[in-house]
Wavefront OBJ file of the C-alpha trace (Angstrom):
o trace
v 91.461 82.059 115.598
v 89.105 82.482 112.766
v 86.800 85.558 113.107
v 83.054 84.344 112.550
v 81.629 88.019 112.125
v 81.926 90.763 109.633
v 80.883 94.650 109.647
v 77.943 95.493 107.918
v 76.172 99.009 107.559
v 72.434 99.501 107.572
v 71.045 102.891 106.184
v 67.621 104.255 107.113
v 65.762 107.282 106.010
v 64.924 109.872 108.549
v 62.271 112.346 108.670
v 62.945 115.082 111.264
v 60.685 117.946 112.214
v 61.687 121.330 111.403
v 63.032 122.241 114.789
v 64.728 119.079 114.869
v 66.529 119.462 111.246
v 67.422 122.871 112.513
v 69.301 121.128 115.546
v 70.855 118.715 113.195
v 72.432 121.662 110.886
v 73.527 123.193 113.950
v 75.302 120.167 115.097
v 76.945 119.878 111.711
v 78.191 123.609 111.949
v 79.680 123.119 115.388
v 81.392 119.677 114.725
v 82.877 121.432 111.593
v 83.886 124.368 113.383
v 85.534 122.306 116.113
v 87.413 120.126 113.249
v 88.757 123.587 111.514
v 89.801 124.931 114.963
v 91.712 121.893 115.787
v 93.331 121.789 112.640
v 94.359 125.386 113.123
v 95.706 124.624 116.467
v 97.964 121.821 115.077
v 99.423 123.976 112.536
v 99.765 126.994 114.744
v 101.579 124.913 117.476
v 103.965 123.371 114.944
v 104.783 126.710 113.048
v 105.352 128.680 116.233
v 106.673 126.205 118.769
v 107.832 123.003 116.831
v 105.248 121.383 118.847
v 102.947 118.388 118.141
v 99.448 118.498 119.362
v 97.897 115.210 119.675
v 94.246 114.084 119.512
v 94.180 113.197 123.106
v 95.658 116.789 124.047
v 92.623 118.246 122.129
v 90.196 116.175 123.815
v 91.123 117.128 127.148
v 90.407 120.749 126.338
v 86.643 119.934 125.457
v 85.490 120.633 129.048
v 87.018 124.273 128.973
v 85.610 124.716 125.560
v 82.008 124.072 126.743
v 82.572 126.548 129.461
v 83.927 129.129 127.226
v 81.442 128.425 124.160
v 78.211 127.353 125.638
v 76.773 126.597 122.334
v 78.914 123.374 122.324
v 77.322 122.044 125.663
v 74.389 121.538 123.401
v 75.972 118.738 121.581
v 76.458 115.087 122.621
v 79.942 114.480 124.371
v 80.713 111.602 121.904
v 79.880 113.719 118.903
v 82.161 116.350 120.097
v 85.037 113.820 120.401
v 84.517 112.377 116.837
v 85.695 115.224 114.825
v 88.947 115.280 116.824
v 89.339 111.565 116.295
v 88.783 112.126 112.644
v 91.324 114.799 112.513
v 93.827 112.549 114.480
v 93.238 109.901 111.903
v 93.742 112.059 108.912
v 97.003 113.012 110.462
v 98.388 109.720 110.749
v 97.398 108.789 107.484
v 99.194 111.933 106.043
v 102.759 110.867 108.007
v 102.082 107.183 106.722
v 101.671 108.346 103.218
v 104.914 110.561 103.714
v 106.799 107.693 105.045
v 105.761 105.467 101.942
v 106.785 108.116 99.521
v 103.435 108.655 98.058
v 101.658 111.732 97.252
v 100.920 112.952 100.862
v 97.873 115.394 100.970
v 98.147 117.568 104.066
v 94.789 117.823 105.740
v 92.316 120.602 104.723
v 90.112 122.834 106.448
v 86.283 121.709 105.661
v 83.895 124.210 104.092
v 80.229 123.543 104.661
v 79.713 121.546 101.487
v 82.250 118.967 102.549
v 80.934 118.131 106.046
v 77.831 116.294 105.940
v 77.577 113.957 109.073
v 78.100 113.653 112.760
v 78.785 110.335 114.659
v 77.833 108.574 118.040
v 80.459 106.157 118.425
v 78.974 103.837 121.119
v 75.181 102.671 120.828
v 75.061 99.423 122.668
v 76.013 98.413 126.128
v 78.028 95.133 125.609
v 77.908 94.006 129.352
v 74.161 94.431 129.602
v 73.016 93.749 126.291
v 70.948 96.529 125.658
v 70.651 99.851 123.878
v 72.360 103.080 125.048
v 70.689 106.287 124.486
v 71.955 107.234 120.953
v 70.224 105.424 118.162
v 67.389 103.389 120.280
v 64.370 102.574 118.541
v 61.282 103.895 120.291
v 57.652 104.061 119.538
v 57.556 100.419 118.430
v 60.357 101.190 115.765
v 58.898 104.193 114.048
v 61.274 106.517 115.913
v 64.988 106.643 117.279
v 66.281 108.785 120.067
v 69.147 111.099 119.144
v 70.583 112.723 122.061
v 70.164 116.514 122.392
v 68.081 116.550 118.923
v 64.949 114.458 120.186
v 62.861 111.503 119.039
v 63.149 111.388 115.238
v 60.835 109.576 113.085
v 62.749 106.709 111.021
v 61.604 104.456 107.996
v 63.069 100.656 109.051
v 62.445 99.374 105.647
v 64.468 96.236 106.805
v 65.560 94.711 110.203
v 68.523 95.739 111.816
v 71.043 92.674 111.850
v 73.575 91.913 114.334
v 75.085 94.015 117.180
v 75.026 97.785 116.367
v 78.443 99.461 117.069
v 77.927 103.018 115.856
v 75.574 105.697 114.477
v 76.137 108.210 112.009
v 73.777 110.838 110.972
v 74.247 111.680 107.324
v 72.831 114.530 105.192
v 72.682 113.584 101.709
v 71.819 116.357 99.527
v 68.197 117.044 101.016
v 67.491 114.080 102.922
v 68.775 112.756 106.291
v 69.872 109.306 107.043
v 70.771 106.984 110.025
v 73.762 104.651 109.127
v 74.213 101.886 111.845
v 77.313 100.020 111.676
v 76.843 96.464 112.949
v 78.906 93.304 113.839
v 76.924 90.717 112.024
v 77.821 86.865 112.018
v 78.882 85.505 108.721
v 76.580 83.738 106.556
v 78.619 81.085 104.723
v 76.941 79.882 101.141
v 77.144 76.353 99.931
v 80.238 75.644 97.856
v 79.730 75.607 93.985
v 82.931 74.328 92.862
v 83.464 77.243 90.586
v 86.327 79.705 90.048
v 86.096 82.612 87.718
v 88.261 85.289 86.453
v 86.686 88.867 85.803
v 88.292 91.426 83.265
v 86.482 94.936 83.877
v 86.532 97.446 81.083
v 84.636 100.543 79.698
v 82.733 98.909 76.691
v 81.824 96.086 78.746
v 81.477 96.475 82.616
v 82.836 92.978 83.002
v 83.867 90.030 81.055
v 84.080 86.703 82.831
v 86.314 83.578 82.151
v 82.992 81.792 81.770
v 82.241 83.943 78.807
v 79.715 86.064 80.234
v 79.759 89.765 79.085
v 78.037 92.147 81.437
v 76.711 95.354 79.926
v 78.015 98.686 80.862
v 75.007 100.800 81.900
v 76.790 104.222 81.493
v 74.779 105.827 84.187
v 76.770 109.373 83.987
v 76.685 109.402 80.372
v 72.874 109.047 80.193
v 72.428 111.730 82.677
v 75.013 114.312 80.772
v 72.650 116.007 78.941
v 70.501 116.833 81.833
v 73.638 117.662 83.890
v 74.833 120.061 81.089
v 71.652 121.898 81.150
v 71.642 122.254 85.000
v 75.156 123.383 85.269
v 74.798 125.952 82.650
v 71.722 127.269 84.694
v 73.860 127.701 87.974
v 76.342 129.631 85.961
v 73.836 132.005 84.820
v 72.765 132.827 88.444
v 74.171 135.403 90.717
v 76.579 133.962 93.411
v 75.094 133.965 96.684
v 71.437 134.143 95.523
v 68.499 131.794 96.477
v 68.121 131.159 92.749
v 71.607 129.762 92.398
v 71.436 127.851 95.731
v 68.310 126.062 94.197
v 70.054 125.390 90.791
v 73.207 123.918 92.727
v 70.625 121.786 94.843
v 68.991 120.370 91.347
v 72.629 119.527 90.219
v 73.492 117.747 93.372
v 69.982 115.682 93.089
v 70.915 114.565 89.542
v 74.296 113.298 90.880
v 72.562 111.603 93.733
v 70.369 109.603 91.334
v 73.482 108.519 89.055
v 75.314 107.635 92.214
v 72.438 105.443 93.269
v 71.867 103.775 90.115
v 75.718 102.933 89.940
v 75.576 101.604 93.631
v 72.517 99.490 92.968
v 74.035 98.071 89.863
v 77.248 97.210 91.682
v 75.420 95.320 94.530
v 73.489 93.411 92.265
v 76.338 92.428 89.916
v 78.749 91.523 93.121
v 76.067 89.437 94.634
v 75.368 87.540 91.441
v 79.004 86.650 91.131
v 79.450 85.646 95.109
v 76.302 83.443 94.849
v 77.650 81.471 91.769
v 81.422 81.064 92.417
v 83.659 80.124 95.180
v 86.934 82.026 94.146
v 86.443 85.410 92.050
v 89.866 86.642 90.651
v 90.240 90.468 89.545
v 92.903 92.795 88.137
v 94.364 94.748 91.143
v 93.903 98.063 89.406
v 95.201 101.542 90.552
v 92.058 103.266 89.466
v 93.473 106.821 90.934
v 96.108 106.588 88.452
v 93.916 105.621 85.685
v 91.326 108.391 86.258
v 94.187 110.973 85.081
v 94.146 109.448 81.213
v 91.718 110.707 78.337
v 89.329 108.056 79.373
v 88.823 109.501 82.944
v 85.008 110.192 82.554
v 84.441 106.595 81.414
v 86.527 105.256 84.233
v 84.794 107.134 86.940
v 81.317 106.348 85.378
v 81.957 102.603 85.849
v 83.294 102.880 89.348
v 85.706 100.111 89.545
v 86.956 100.763 92.949
v 83.335 100.789 94.351
v 82.615 97.624 92.796
v 85.707 95.916 93.931
v 84.941 97.021 97.727
v 81.667 95.620 97.801
v 82.633 92.326 96.177
v 85.258 91.699 98.701
v 82.627 92.582 101.390
v 79.970 90.357 100.156
v 82.630 87.298 99.536
v 83.942 87.781 103.130
v 80.445 87.593 104.600
v 79.686 84.523 102.245
v 82.897 82.618 103.037
v 84.093 83.186 99.372
v 87.461 84.197 98.103
v 88.278 87.367 96.174
v 91.836 87.379 94.632
v 93.300 90.657 93.267
v 95.973 89.647 90.794
v 98.543 91.985 89.102
v 97.445 93.331 85.629
v 100.797 92.975 83.868
v 100.428 91.318 80.467
v 96.785 89.983 81.068
v 95.522 91.522 77.825
v 98.657 90.728 75.781
v 99.251 86.980 76.910
v 97.817 84.113 74.886
v 95.799 81.997 77.075
v 96.349 79.134 74.577
v 100.302 78.987 74.639
v 101.422 81.651 76.851
v 103.219 83.775 74.416
v 102.918 87.570 75.155
v 103.704 90.471 73.192
v 101.868 93.959 72.068
v 100.999 92.584 68.509
v 98.701 89.911 69.773
v 96.093 92.509 70.799
v 94.899 93.584 67.355
v 91.956 96.118 68.595
v 89.952 96.517 71.480
v 87.952 93.230 70.840
v 90.352 91.057 68.835
v 92.996 89.005 69.966
v 95.099 86.972 67.647
v 98.411 85.308 68.924
v 101.211 85.906 66.534
v 102.981 82.611 67.838
v 100.213 79.967 67.635
v 97.523 81.891 65.788
v 94.915 81.279 68.442
v 91.966 83.734 67.938
v 89.730 84.711 70.899
v 87.666 87.729 72.163
v 90.498 89.922 73.786
v 88.431 90.620 77.004
v 87.704 86.780 77.432
v 91.151 85.957 76.829
v 92.333 88.564 79.384
v 89.839 87.194 82.113
v 91.141 83.454 81.462
v 94.635 84.790 82.067
v 93.303 86.372 85.361
v 92.001 83.318 86.549
v 95.150 81.347 85.775
v 97.160 84.205 87.680
v 94.964 83.719 90.682
v 96.194 79.933 90.852
v 92.607 78.816 90.808
v 93.473 76.440 87.962
v 96.894 75.573 86.300
v 97.886 78.113 83.716
v 99.126 77.364 80.043
v 98.255 74.578 77.837
v 97.127 71.486 79.531
v 98.006 72.873 82.819
v 101.619 72.806 82.032
v 102.438 75.947 84.224
v 105.269 76.468 82.023
v 106.754 80.278 82.018
v 106.914 82.051 78.789
v 109.021 84.994 78.164
v 107.403 88.423 77.694
v 108.467 90.105 74.207
l 1 2 3 4 5 6 7 8 9 10 11 12 13 14 15 16 17 18 19 20 21 22 23 24 25 26 27 28 29 30 31 32 33 34 35 36 37 38 39 40 41 42 43 44 45 46 47 48 49 50 51 52 53 54 55 56 57 58 59 60 61 62 63 64 65 66 67 68 69 70 71 72 73 74 75 76 77 78 79 80 81 82 83 84 85 86 87 88 89 90 91 92 93 94 95 96 97 98 99 100 101 102 103 104 105 106 107 108 109 110 111 112 113 114 115 116 117 118 119 120 121 122 123 124 125 126 127 128 129 130 131 132 133 134 135 136 137 138 139 140 141 142 143 144 145 146 147 148 149 150 151 152 153 154 155 156 157 158 159 160 161 162 163 164 165 166 167 168 169 170 171 172 173 174 175 176 177 178 179 180 181 182 183 184 185 186 187 188 189 190 191 192 193 194 195 196 197 198 199 200 201 202 203 204 205 206 207 208 209 210 211 212 213 214 215 216 217 218 219 220 221 222 223 224 225 226 227 228 229 230 231 232 233 234 235 236 237 238 239 240 241 242 243 244 245 246 247 248 249 250 251 252 253 254 255 256 257 258 259 260 261 262 263 264 265 266 267 268 269 270 271 272 273 274 275 276 277 278 279 280 281 282 283 284 285 286 287 288 289 290 291 292 293 294 295 296 297 298 299 300 301 302 303 304 305 306 307 308 309 310 311 312 313 314 315 316 317 318 319 320 321 322 323 324 325 326 327 328 329 330 331 332 333 334 335 336 337 338 339 340 341 342 343 344 345 346 347 348 349 350 351 352 353 354 355 356 357 358 359 360 361 362 363 364 365 366 367 368 369 370 371 372 373 374 375 376 377 378 379 380 381 382 383 384 385 386 387 388 389 390 391
């Protein structure tokens, strides 16, 4: 049975009072403490007794924890359960990676700088079709209710779509946000009859099989001079001092601006592609491996992983199709005759086939090969579909 809904997040700015902000920081501290204590419990139980402690076992101990440590009673019950669920999910992912033979990455203890959110896992009563206490808009949509914290001012800059599922309160540098996860009905777009292959790069952000070249805005590169000055200021400040904390916050705000610029660019580029094409093919790149090269900074700056994720989400909602294809030989194969060898790629931008003499922009040629690999149209000359040996 076809699923006619998709998951969508809505992010809204919160404006808490000073007492409310203090309560939010305290909730972050307590949930992080609980996560770290639960991780320590699992590690100790396995080392000393060879015993595995499950997330269910740890959740059963929450009642006793509240009696022993009264400060935890000031946190909403679902918010306390979520760190334990998060840890359980992290453990399962760790063992899944071990089973697949991948680099495992054992769960780590969380410092304050790496714990910036707490979550209400249920905000809507399905049976009665109404809001539960967490996240419920009040005061004509000017505030929302956050249990144990109060009625917090919010800016609903756009309507909340679909059925709300969860609410996450997120601290981004020095700004608070309410992030609603909603189940939204898909909105299929009219068919265009168009298919496109997309080759991503660092010189150009993307080159399509239609011959469109999308500029690489280089957000990180443009902000590097400012970042260098700010980071040098941090190194000159005494550790633990207020001046150092202020300098660190300035660095974080600059990174925040760069991150938001990149996200906005990805959203707009993905939306344009989804609106114009029924099928979008791109290389299935292992970006985590690629960032270990000497182009690490440039690859991190373009943010291919985030772009592909957004592209897939928007395509699913619009009933479009995104096809990741294997990147093997897409940049070395001649789209005209199918001959593939390293000598075909003369430079970053130039492609000339040593077999048939076909010349083209190297990235445009690769985009055409990506489209062919996706099966959106016949490959090779005149749609022959003949496979060619790779030299």
